[in-house]
PyMOL Python script that loads the backbone (N, CA, C, O; Angstrom):
from pymol import cmd

cmd.read_pdbstr("""\
ATOM      1  N   SER A   1      15.544  29.075 -54.239  1.00  0.00           N
ATOM      2  CA  SER A   1      16.631  28.434 -54.954  1.00  0.00           C
ATOM      3  C   SER A   1      17.739  28.043 -53.991  1.00  0.00           C
ATOM      4  O   SER A   1      17.826  28.571 -52.882  1.00  0.00           O
ATOM      5  N   LEU A   2      18.582  27.117 -54.417  1.00  0.00           N
ATOM      6  CA  LEU A   2      19.705  26.692 -53.579  1.00  0.00           C
ATOM      7  C   LEU A   2      20.663  27.841 -53.317  1.00  0.00           C
ATOM      8  O   LEU A   2      21.197  27.969 -52.215  1.00  0.00           O
ATOM      9  N   SER A   3      20.881  28.666 -54.311  1.00  0.00           N
ATOM     10  CA  SER A   3      21.810  29.767 -54.141  1.00  0.00           C
ATOM     11  C   SER A   3      21.283  30.785 -53.144  1.00  0.00           C
ATOM     12  O   SER A   3      22.077  31.385 -52.419  1.00  0.00           O
ATOM     13  N   ALA A   4      19.993  31.001 -53.082  1.00  0.00           N
ATOM     14  CA  ALA A   4      19.410  31.932 -52.112  1.00  0.00           C
ATOM     15  C   ALA A   4      19.611  31.438 -50.687  1.00  0.00           C
ATOM     16  O   ALA A   4      19.696  32.245 -49.762  1.00  0.00           O
ATOM     17  N   LEU A   5      19.686  30.146 -50.498  1.00  0.00           N
ATOM     18  CA  LEU A   5      19.902  29.579 -49.169  1.00  0.00           C
ATOM     19  C   LEU A   5      21.388  29.381 -48.854  1.00  0.00           C
ATOM     20  O   LEU A   5      21.731  28.835 -47.805  1.00  0.00           O
ATOM     21  N   GLY A   6      22.263  29.818 -49.751  1.00  0.00           N
ATOM     22  CA  GLY A   6      23.692  29.658 -49.528  1.00  0.00           C
ATOM     23  C   GLY A   6      24.188  28.256 -49.811  1.00  0.00           C
ATOM     24  O   GLY A   6      25.222  27.847 -49.282  1.00  0.00           O
ATOM     25  N   LEU A   7      23.465  27.511 -50.639  1.00  0.00           N
ATOM     26  CA  LEU A   7      23.826  26.127 -50.927  1.00  0.00           C
ATOM     27  C   LEU A   7      24.186  25.922 -52.391  1.00  0.00           C
ATOM     28  O   LEU A   7      23.985  24.832 -52.928  1.00  0.00           O
ATOM     29  N   ARG A   8      24.709  26.941 -53.039  1.00  0.00           N
ATOM     30  CA  ARG A   8      24.985  26.821 -54.477  1.00  0.00           C
ATOM     31  C   ARG A   8      25.986  25.722 -54.796  1.00  0.00           C
ATOM     32  O   ARG A   8      25.999  25.209 -55.914  1.00  0.00           O
ATOM     33  N   ASP A   9      26.829  25.349 -53.827  1.00  0.00           N
ATOM     34  CA  ASP A   9      27.801  24.284 -54.080  1.00  0.00           C
ATOM     35  C   ASP A   9      27.134  22.929 -54.276  1.00  0.00           C
ATOM     36  O   ASP A   9      27.771  22.007 -54.785  1.00  0.00           O
ATOM     37  N   LEU A  10      25.890  22.784 -53.892  1.00  0.00           N
ATOM     38  CA  LEU A  10      25.173  21.515 -54.043  1.00  0.00           C
ATOM     39  C   LEU A  10      24.549  21.353 -55.432  1.00  0.00           C
ATOM     40  O   LEU A  10      24.045  20.279 -55.760  1.00  0.00           O
ATOM     41  N   ARG A  11      24.580  22.406 -56.245  1.00  0.00           N
ATOM     42  CA  ARG A  11      23.967  22.326 -57.577  1.00  0.00           C
ATOM     43  C   ARG A  11      24.580  21.220 -58.420  1.00  0.00           C
ATOM     44  O   ARG A  11      23.871  20.494 -59.117  1.00  0.00           O
ATOM     45  N   SER A  12      25.896  21.097 -58.354  1.00  0.00           N
ATOM     46  CA  SER A  12      26.561  20.108 -59.203  1.00  0.00           C
ATOM     47  C   SER A  12      26.224  18.679 -58.781  1.00  0.00           C
ATOM     48  O   SER A  12      26.419  17.748 -59.562  1.00  0.00           O
ATOM     49  N   MET A  13      25.727  18.492 -57.572  1.00  0.00           N
ATOM     50  CA  MET A  13      25.361  17.163 -57.094  1.00  0.00           C
ATOM     51  C   MET A  13      23.913  16.824 -57.447  1.00  0.00           C
ATOM     52  O   MET A  13      23.428  15.743 -57.113  1.00  0.00           O
ATOM     53  N   GLY A  14      23.228  17.741 -58.116  1.00  0.00           N
ATOM     54  CA  GLY A  14      21.844  17.501 -58.483  1.00  0.00           C
ATOM     55  C   GLY A  14      20.906  17.553 -57.293  1.00  0.00           C
ATOM     56  O   GLY A  14      19.910  16.832 -57.257  1.00  0.00           O
ATOM     57  N   ALA A  15      21.213  18.398 -56.317  1.00  0.00           N
ATOM     58  CA  ALA A  15      20.412  18.487 -55.092  1.00  0.00           C
ATOM     59  C   ALA A  15      19.010  19.002 -55.393  1.00  0.00           C
ATOM     60  O   ALA A  15      18.815  19.885 -56.229  1.00  0.00           O
ATOM     61  N   ARG A  16      18.051  18.430 -54.696  1.00  0.00           N
ATOM     62  CA  ARG A  16      16.662  18.881 -54.799  1.00  0.00           C
ATOM     63  C   ARG A  16      16.369  19.714 -53.561  1.00  0.00           C
ATOM     64  O   ARG A  16      16.774  19.358 -52.454  1.00  0.00           O
ATOM     65  N   LEU A  17      15.681  20.797 -53.747  1.00  0.00           N
ATOM     66  CA  LEU A  17      15.332  21.671 -52.642  1.00  0.00           C
ATOM     67  C   LEU A  17      13.927  21.349 -52.179  1.00  0.00           C
ATOM     68  O   LEU A  17      12.987  21.359 -52.974  1.00  0.00           O
ATOM     69  N   GLN A  18      13.782  21.066 -50.902  1.00  0.00           N
ATOM     70  CA  GLN A  18      12.470  20.827 -50.319  1.00  0.00           C
ATOM     71  C   GLN A  18      12.341  21.752 -49.120  1.00  0.00           C
ATOM     72  O   GLN A  18      13.078  21.616 -48.144  1.00  0.00           O
ATOM     73  N   VAL A  19      11.422  22.677 -49.191  1.00  0.00           N
ATOM     74  CA  VAL A  19      11.257  23.651 -48.119  1.00  0.00           C
ATOM     75  C   VAL A  19      10.030  23.291 -47.303  1.00  0.00           C
ATOM     76  O   VAL A  19       8.940  23.105 -47.843  1.00  0.00           O
ATOM     77  N   ARG A  20      10.220  23.195 -45.997  1.00  0.00           N
ATOM     78  CA  ARG A  20       9.105  23.028 -45.068  1.00  0.00           C
ATOM     79  C   ARG A  20       9.090  24.269 -44.195  1.00  0.00           C
ATOM     80  O   ARG A  20      10.136  24.684 -43.696  1.00  0.00           O
ATOM     81  N   CYS A  21       7.951  24.854 -44.004  1.00  0.00           N
ATOM     82  CA  CYS A  21       7.927  26.074 -43.216  1.00  0.00           C
ATOM     83  C   CYS A  21       6.765  26.047 -42.218  1.00  0.00           C
ATOM     84  O   CYS A  21       5.843  25.239 -42.326  1.00  0.00           O
ATOM     85  N   ALA A  22       6.842  26.946 -41.258  1.00  0.00           N
ATOM     86  CA  ALA A  22       5.801  27.076 -40.247  1.00  0.00           C
ATOM     87  C   ALA A  22       5.641  28.554 -39.933  1.00  0.00           C
ATOM     88  O   ALA A  22       6.579  29.332 -40.108  1.00  0.00           O
ATOM     89  N   ALA A  23       4.475  28.939 -39.477  1.00  0.00           N
ATOM     90  CA  ALA A  23       4.209  30.333 -39.130  1.00  0.00           C
ATOM     91  C   ALA A  23       4.205  30.490 -37.609  1.00  0.00           C
ATOM     92  O   ALA A  23       3.715  29.624 -36.884  1.00  0.00           O
ATOM     93  N   TYR A  24       4.747  31.583 -37.152  1.00  0.00           N
ATOM     94  CA  TYR A  24       4.794  31.877 -35.721  1.00  0.00           C
ATOM     95  C   TYR A  24       4.263  33.276 -35.462  1.00  0.00           C
ATOM     96  O   TYR A  24       4.332  34.150 -36.326  1.00  0.00           O
ATOM     97  N   ARG A  25       3.734  33.474 -34.269  1.00  0.00           N
ATOM     98  CA  ARG A  25       3.287  34.802 -33.863  1.00  0.00           C
ATOM     99  C   ARG A  25       4.452  35.531 -33.208  1.00  0.00           C
ATOM    100  O   ARG A  25       5.392  34.908 -32.714  1.00  0.00           O
ATOM    101  N   ALA A  26       4.378  36.847 -33.210  1.00  0.00           N
ATOM    102  CA  ALA A  26       5.421  37.646 -32.552  1.00  0.00           C
ATOM    103  C   ALA A  26       5.466  37.288 -31.070  1.00  0.00           C
ATOM    104  O   ALA A  26       4.426  37.111 -30.435  1.00  0.00           O
ATOM    105  N   GLY A  27       6.659  37.185 -30.533  1.00  0.00           N
ATOM    106  CA  GLY A  27       6.824  36.876 -29.123  1.00  0.00           C
ATOM    107  C   GLY A  27       7.034  35.399 -28.838  1.00  0.00           C
ATOM    108  O   GLY A  27       7.367  35.037 -27.709  1.00  0.00           O
ATOM    109  N   GLU A  28       6.851  34.538 -29.827  1.00  0.00           N
ATOM    110  CA  GLU A  28       7.064  33.110 -29.634  1.00  0.00           C
ATOM    111  C   GLU A  28       8.519  32.757 -29.924  1.00  0.00           C
ATOM    112  O   GLU A  28       9.208  33.460 -30.663  1.00  0.00           O
ATOM    113  N   GLU A  29       8.968  31.666 -29.334  1.00  0.00           N
ATOM    114  CA  GLU A  29      10.307  31.178 -29.641  1.00  0.00           C
ATOM    115  C   GLU A  29      10.361  30.738 -31.095  1.00  0.00           C
ATOM    116  O   GLU A  29       9.386  30.221 -31.641  1.00  0.00           O
ATOM    117  N   VAL A  30      11.500  30.948 -31.703  1.00  0.00           N
ATOM    118  CA  VAL A  30      11.700  30.517 -33.086  1.00  0.00           C
ATOM    119  C   VAL A  30      12.998  29.723 -33.143  1.00  0.00           C
ATOM    120  O   VAL A  30      14.027  30.153 -32.623  1.00  0.00           O
ATOM    121  N   ARG A  31      12.935  28.575 -33.774  1.00  0.00           N
ATOM    122  CA  ARG A  31      14.107  27.727 -33.963  1.00  0.00           C
ATOM    123  C   ARG A  31      14.183  27.387 -35.443  1.00  0.00           C
ATOM    124  O   ARG A  31      13.191  26.976 -36.045  1.00  0.00           O
ATOM    125  N   ILE A  32      15.351  27.557 -36.020  1.00  0.00           N
ATOM    126  CA  ILE A  32      15.521  27.321 -37.451  1.00  0.00           C
ATOM    127  C   ILE A  32      16.571  26.232 -37.656  1.00  0.00           C
ATOM    128  O   ILE A  32      17.645  26.267 -37.054  1.00  0.00           O
ATOM    129  N   ALA A  33      16.249  25.276 -38.504  1.00  0.00           N
ATOM    130  CA  ALA A  33      17.204  24.228 -38.844  1.00  0.00           C
ATOM    131  C   ALA A  33      17.232  24.089 -40.363  1.00  0.00           C
ATOM    132  O   ALA A  33      16.184  23.989 -41.001  1.00  0.00           O
ATOM    133  N   LEU A  34      18.410  24.083 -40.927  1.00  0.00           N
ATOM    134  CA  LEU A  34      18.581  23.871 -42.356  1.00  0.00           C
ATOM    135  C   LEU A  34      19.052  22.436 -42.536  1.00  0.00           C
ATOM    136  O   LEU A  34      20.198  22.109 -42.227  1.00  0.00           O
ATOM    137  N   CYS A  35      18.168  21.583 -43.033  1.00  0.00           N
ATOM    138  CA  CYS A  35      18.462  20.151 -43.161  1.00  0.00           C
ATOM    139  C   CYS A  35      18.678  19.801 -44.625  1.00  0.00           C
ATOM    140  O   CYS A  35      17.978  20.296 -45.509  1.00  0.00           O
ATOM    141  N   SER A  36      19.650  18.950 -44.862  1.00  0.00           N
ATOM    142  CA  SER A  36      19.893  18.476 -46.224  1.00  0.00           C
ATOM    143  C   SER A  36      20.285  17.007 -46.165  1.00  0.00           C
ATOM    144  O   SER A  36      20.632  16.487 -45.104  1.00  0.00           O
ATOM    145  N   GLY A  37      20.228  16.358 -47.295  1.00  0.00           N
ATOM    146  CA  GLY A  37      20.592  14.945 -47.355  1.00  0.00           C
ATOM    147  C   GLY A  37      19.652  14.084 -46.534  1.00  0.00           C
ATOM    148  O   GLY A  37      18.434  14.259 -46.575  1.00  0.00           O
ATOM    149  N   ALA A  38      20.223  13.161 -45.795  1.00  0.00           N
ATOM    150  CA  ALA A  38      19.425  12.210 -45.017  1.00  0.00           C
ATOM    151  C   ALA A  38      18.621  12.906 -43.926  1.00  0.00           C
ATOM    152  O   ALA A  38      17.508  12.481 -43.617  1.00  0.00           O
ATOM    153  N   THR A  39      19.164  13.967 -43.341  1.00  0.00           N
ATOM    154  CA  THR A  39      18.459  14.677 -42.279  1.00  0.00           C
ATOM    155  C   THR A  39      17.157  15.280 -42.791  1.00  0.00           C
ATOM    156  O   THR A  39      16.179  15.365 -42.048  1.00  0.00           O
ATOM    157  N   ALA A  40      17.138  15.695 -44.044  1.00  0.00           N
ATOM    158  CA  ALA A  40      15.928  16.272 -44.630  1.00  0.00           C
ATOM    159  C   ALA A  40      14.822  15.231 -44.788  1.00  0.00           C
ATOM    160  O   ALA A  40      13.661  15.596 -44.972  1.00  0.00           O
ATOM    161  N   GLU A  41      15.157  13.958 -44.722  1.00  0.00           N
ATOM    162  CA  GLU A  41      14.159  12.895 -44.839  1.00  0.00           C
ATOM    163  C   GLU A  41      13.477  12.584 -43.507  1.00  0.00           C
ATOM    164  O   GLU A  41      12.478  11.865 -43.481  1.00  0.00           O
ATOM    165  N   LEU A  42      14.001  13.112 -42.409  1.00  0.00           N
ATOM    166  CA  LEU A  42      13.399  12.833 -41.097  1.00  0.00           C
ATOM    167  C   LEU A  42      12.031  13.492 -40.984  1.00  0.00           C
ATOM    168  O   LEU A  42      11.822  14.589 -41.503  1.00  0.00           O
ATOM    169  N   PRO A  43      11.100  12.827 -40.307  1.00  0.00           N
ATOM    170  CA  PRO A  43       9.801  13.456 -40.073  1.00  0.00           C
ATOM    171  C   PRO A  43       9.962  14.648 -39.124  1.00  0.00           C
ATOM    172  O   PRO A  43      10.879  14.672 -38.302  1.00  0.00           O
ATOM    173  N   MET A  44       9.078  15.623 -39.239  1.00  0.00           N
ATOM    174  CA  MET A  44       9.141  16.821 -38.412  1.00  0.00           C
ATOM    175  C   MET A  44       9.122  16.476 -36.922  1.00  0.00           C
ATOM    176  O   MET A  44       9.758  17.166 -36.126  1.00  0.00           O
ATOM    177  N   LYS A  45       8.404  15.420 -36.532  1.00  0.00           N
ATOM    178  CA  LYS A  45       8.325  15.036 -35.127  1.00  0.00           C
ATOM    179  C   LYS A  45       9.698  14.659 -34.579  1.00  0.00           C
ATOM    180  O   LYS A  45      10.027  15.027 -33.451  1.00  0.00           O
ATOM    181  N   ASP A  46      10.505  13.934 -35.350  1.00  0.00           N
ATOM    182  CA  ASP A  46      11.856  13.581 -34.911  1.00  0.00           C
ATOM    183  C   ASP A  46      12.719  14.828 -34.713  1.00  0.00           C
ATOM    184  O   ASP A  46      13.486  14.919 -33.754  1.00  0.00           O
ATOM    185  N   LEU A  47      12.584  15.783 -35.629  1.00  0.00           N
ATOM    186  CA  LEU A  47      13.343  17.022 -35.502  1.00  0.00           C
ATOM    187  C   LEU A  47      12.919  17.793 -34.249  1.00  0.00           C
ATOM    188  O   LEU A  47      13.760  18.294 -33.503  1.00  0.00           O
ATOM    189  N   GLU A  48      11.619  17.880 -34.033  1.00  0.00           N
ATOM    190  CA  GLU A  48      11.108  18.616 -32.876  1.00  0.00           C
ATOM    191  C   GLU A  48      11.483  17.938 -31.565  1.00  0.00           C
ATOM    192  O   GLU A  48      11.858  18.616 -30.608  1.00  0.00           O
ATOM    193  N   ASP A  49      11.390  16.615 -31.504  1.00  0.00           N
ATOM    194  CA  ASP A  49      11.706  15.890 -30.266  1.00  0.00           C
ATOM    195  C   ASP A  49      13.152  16.132 -29.836  1.00  0.00           C
ATOM    196  O   ASP A  49      13.409  16.420 -28.667  1.00  0.00           O
ATOM    197  N   ALA A  50      14.080  16.018 -30.756  1.00  0.00           N
ATOM    198  CA  ALA A  50      15.489  16.230 -30.416  1.00  0.00           C
ATOM    199  C   ALA A  50      15.748  17.692 -30.055  1.00  0.00           C
ATOM    200  O   ALA A  50      16.500  17.980 -29.124  1.00  0.00           O
ATOM    201  N   ALA A  51      15.125  18.612 -30.791  1.00  0.00           N
ATOM    202  CA  ALA A  51      15.323  20.035 -30.504  1.00  0.00           C
ATOM    203  C   ALA A  51      14.784  20.396 -29.123  1.00  0.00           C
ATOM    204  O   ALA A  51      15.380  21.211 -28.418  1.00  0.00           O
ATOM    205  N   ASN A  52      13.664  19.796 -28.733  1.00  0.00           N
ATOM    206  CA  ASN A  52      13.103  20.075 -27.406  1.00  0.00           C
ATOM    207  C   ASN A  52      13.930  19.429 -26.299  1.00  0.00           C
ATOM    208  O   ASN A  52      14.065  19.998 -25.216  1.00  0.00           O
ATOM    209  N   LEU A  53      14.478  18.263 -26.558  1.00  0.00           N
ATOM    210  CA  LEU A  53      15.298  17.578 -25.569  1.00  0.00           C
ATOM    211  C   LEU A  53      16.604  18.337 -25.311  1.00  0.00           C
ATOM    212  O   LEU A  53      17.070  18.422 -24.175  1.00  0.00           O
ATOM    213  N   PHE A  54      17.181  18.882 -26.371  1.00  0.00           N
ATOM    214  CA  PHE A  54      18.436  19.617 -26.265  1.00  0.00           C
ATOM    215  C   PHE A  54      18.206  21.093 -26.565  1.00  0.00           C
ATOM    216  O   PHE A  54      18.834  21.653 -27.464  1.00  0.00           O
ATOM    217  N   LEU A  55      17.319  21.713 -25.825  1.00  0.00           N
ATOM    218  CA  LEU A  55      16.870  23.076 -26.099  1.00  0.00           C
ATOM    219  C   LEU A  55      18.018  24.074 -26.240  1.00  0.00           C
ATOM    220  O   LEU A  55      18.008  24.884 -27.167  1.00  0.00           O
ATOM    221  N   TRP A  56      18.987  24.037 -25.362  1.00  0.00           N
ATOM    222  CA  TRP A  56      20.103  24.992 -25.390  1.00  0.00           C
ATOM    223  C   TRP A  56      21.398  24.351 -25.888  1.00  0.00           C
ATOM    224  O   TRP A  56      22.484  24.885 -25.663  1.00  0.00           O
ATOM    225  N   GLN A  57      21.283  23.224 -26.555  1.00  0.00           N
ATOM    226  CA  GLN A  57      22.452  22.513 -27.064  1.00  0.00           C
ATOM    227  C   GLN A  57      22.238  22.150 -28.535  1.00  0.00           C
ATOM    228  O   GLN A  57      21.949  20.995 -28.848  1.00  0.00           O
ATOM    229  N   PRO A  58      22.375  23.112 -29.429  1.00  0.00           N
ATOM    230  CA  PRO A  58      22.082  22.846 -30.846  1.00  0.00           C
ATOM    231  C   PRO A  58      22.972  21.771 -31.472  1.00  0.00           C
ATOM    232  O   PRO A  58      22.514  21.029 -32.341  1.00  0.00           O
ATOM    233  N   LYS A  59      24.231  21.673 -31.050  1.00  0.00           N
ATOM    234  CA  LYS A  59      25.110  20.639 -31.624  1.00  0.00           C
ATOM    235  C   LYS A  59      24.642  19.249 -31.205  1.00  0.00           C
ATOM    236  O   LYS A  59      24.709  18.305 -31.993  1.00  0.00           O
ATOM    237  N   ALA A  60      24.170  19.123 -29.972  1.00  0.00           N
ATOM    238  CA  ALA A  60      23.663  17.828 -29.502  1.00  0.00           C
ATOM    239  C   ALA A  60      22.405  17.448 -30.282  1.00  0.00           C
ATOM    240  O   ALA A  60      22.224  16.282 -30.632  1.00  0.00           O
ATOM    241  N   ALA A  61      21.536  18.422 -30.555  1.00  0.00           N
ATOM    242  CA  ALA A  61      20.330  18.149 -31.351  1.00  0.00           C
ATOM    243  C   ALA A  61      20.727  17.715 -32.761  1.00  0.00           C
ATOM    244  O   ALA A  61      20.147  16.778 -33.311  1.00  0.00           O
ATOM    245  N   ALA A  62      21.712  18.392 -33.344  1.00  0.00           N
ATOM    246  CA  ALA A  62      22.164  18.038 -34.695  1.00  0.00           C
ATOM    247  C   ALA A  62      22.759  16.634 -34.732  1.00  0.00           C
ATOM    248  O   ALA A  62      22.549  15.896 -35.695  1.00  0.00           O
ATOM    249  N   MET A  63      23.496  16.263 -33.694  1.00  0.00           N
ATOM    250  CA  MET A  63      24.059  14.906 -33.630  1.00  0.00           C
ATOM    251  C   MET A  63      22.946  13.864 -33.533  1.00  0.00           C
ATOM    252  O   MET A  63      23.033  12.800 -34.145  1.00  0.00           O
ATOM    253  N   GLN A  64      21.906  14.170 -32.767  1.00  0.00           N
ATOM    254  CA  GLN A  64      20.757  13.267 -32.636  1.00  0.00           C
ATOM    255  C   GLN A  64      20.068  13.103 -33.992  1.00  0.00           C
ATOM    256  O   GLN A  64      19.712  11.993 -34.386  1.00  0.00           O
ATOM    257  N   TRP A  65      19.887  14.213 -34.696  1.00  0.00           N
ATOM    258  CA  TRP A  65      19.261  14.162 -36.022  1.00  0.00           C
ATOM    259  C   TRP A  65      20.101  13.322 -36.977  1.00  0.00           C
ATOM    260  O   TRP A  65      19.566  12.488 -37.708  1.00  0.00           O
ATOM    261  N   ALA A  66      21.415  13.541 -36.974  1.00  0.00           N
ATOM    262  CA  ALA A  66      22.294  12.805 -37.882  1.00  0.00           C
ATOM    263  C   ALA A  66      22.264  11.311 -37.580  1.00  0.00           C
ATOM    264  O   ALA A  66      22.243  10.489 -38.496  1.00  0.00           O
ATOM    265  N   THR A  67      22.262  10.962 -36.304  1.00  0.00           N
ATOM    266  CA  THR A  67      22.224   9.554 -35.916  1.00  0.00           C
ATOM    267  C   THR A  67      20.933   8.895 -36.400  1.00  0.00           C
ATOM    268  O   THR A  67      20.956   7.787 -36.936  1.00  0.00           O
ATOM    269  N   LYS A  68      19.811   9.584 -36.207  1.00  0.00           N
ATOM    270  CA  LYS A  68      18.520   9.043 -36.661  1.00  0.00           C
ATOM    271  C   LYS A  68      18.458   8.977 -38.184  1.00  0.00           C
ATOM    272  O   LYS A  68      17.920   8.024 -38.747  1.00  0.00           O
ATOM    273  N   ALA A  69      19.007   9.988 -38.845  1.00  0.00           N
ATOM    274  CA  ALA A  69      18.967  10.028 -40.304  1.00  0.00           C
ATOM    275  C   ALA A  69      19.762   8.878 -40.916  1.00  0.00           C
ATOM    276  O   ALA A  69      19.336   8.281 -41.905  1.00  0.00           O
ATOM    277  N   LEU A  70      20.907   8.571 -40.331  1.00  0.00           N
ATOM    278  CA  LEU A  70      21.722   7.477 -40.863  1.00  0.00           C
ATOM    279  C   LEU A  70      21.101   6.111 -40.615  1.00  0.00           C
ATOM    280  O   LEU A  70      21.463   5.136 -41.273  1.00  0.00           O
ATOM    281  N   ALA A  71      20.173   6.035 -39.674  1.00  0.00           N
ATOM    282  CA  ALA A  71      19.500   4.770 -39.378  1.00  0.00           C
ATOM    283  C   ALA A  71      18.243   4.564 -40.232  1.00  0.00           C
ATOM    284  O   ALA A  71      17.595   3.523 -40.131  1.00  0.00           O
ATOM    285  N   LEU A  72      17.895   5.547 -41.070  1.00  0.00           N
ATOM    286  CA  LEU A  72      16.717   5.411 -41.932  1.00  0.00           C
ATOM    287  C   LEU A  72      16.898   4.255 -42.910  1.00  0.00           C
ATOM    288  O   LEU A  72      18.006   3.989 -43.376  1.00  0.00           O
ATOM    289  N   GLU A  73      15.821   3.588 -43.207  1.00  0.00           N
ATOM    290  CA  GLU A  73      15.843   2.460 -44.148  1.00  0.00           C
ATOM    291  C   GLU A  73      16.375   2.893 -45.517  1.00  0.00           C
ATOM    292  O   GLU A  73      17.100   2.141 -46.168  1.00  0.00           O
ATOM    293  N   SER A  74      16.015   4.103 -45.951  1.00  0.00           N
ATOM    294  CA  SER A  74      16.443   4.576 -47.261  1.00  0.00           C
ATOM    295  C   SER A  74      17.934   4.866 -47.320  1.00  0.00           C
ATOM    296  O   SER A  74      18.479   5.068 -48.405  1.00  0.00           O
ATOM    297  N   ARG A  75      18.604   4.892 -46.172  1.00  0.00           N
ATOM    298  CA  ARG A  75      20.035   5.210 -46.109  1.00  0.00           C
ATOM    299  C   ARG A  75      20.910   4.026 -45.740  1.00  0.00           C
ATOM    300  O   ARG A  75      22.106   4.194 -45.499  1.00  0.00           O
ATOM    301  N   LYS A  76      20.342   2.844 -45.692  1.00  0.00           N
ATOM    302  CA  LYS A  76      21.138   1.688 -45.232  1.00  0.00           C
ATOM    303  C   LYS A  76      22.269   1.321 -46.188  1.00  0.00           C
ATOM    304  O   LYS A  76      23.233   0.682 -45.766  1.00  0.00           O
ATOM    305  N   ASP A  77      22.183   1.708 -47.468  1.00  0.00           N
ATOM    306  CA  ASP A  77      23.229   1.387 -48.427  1.00  0.00           C
ATOM    307  C   ASP A  77      24.244   2.512 -48.597  1.00  0.00           C
ATOM    308  O   ASP A  77      25.163   2.397 -49.408  1.00  0.00           O
ATOM    309  N   ASP A  78      24.089   3.603 -47.839  1.00  0.00           N
ATOM    310  CA  ASP A  78      25.052   4.700 -47.906  1.00  0.00           C
ATOM    311  C   ASP A  78      26.399   4.256 -47.361  1.00  0.00           C
ATOM    312  O   ASP A  78      26.464   3.428 -46.452  1.00  0.00           O
ATOM    313  N   PRO A  79      27.484   4.809 -47.919  1.00  0.00           N
ATOM    314  CA  PRO A  79      28.828   4.425 -47.420  1.00  0.00           C
ATOM    315  C   PRO A  79      29.083   4.925 -46.014  1.00  0.00           C
ATOM    316  O   PRO A  79      30.155   4.687 -45.459  1.00  0.00           O
TER     317      PRO A  79
END
""", "prot")
cmd.dss("prot")
cmd.show_as("cartoon", "prot")
cmd.util.cbc("prot")
cmd.orient("prot")
């Protein structure tokens, strides 16, 4: 649920929850990203490419994701 993820404020906006998950073995690196809105529409490859490019710079990866998300065809009419 949205409230379990700490996103209860999005309920009034009619937010849809879409969870994508992956399994990892113990000892492997783990990276977690909580995406919503346009960023959630990005393909997993775009998320992984930016995260790998900016391995120790999470804000830079997030900026890359946001830039790509705003350029999506489905978002061209957004304000």
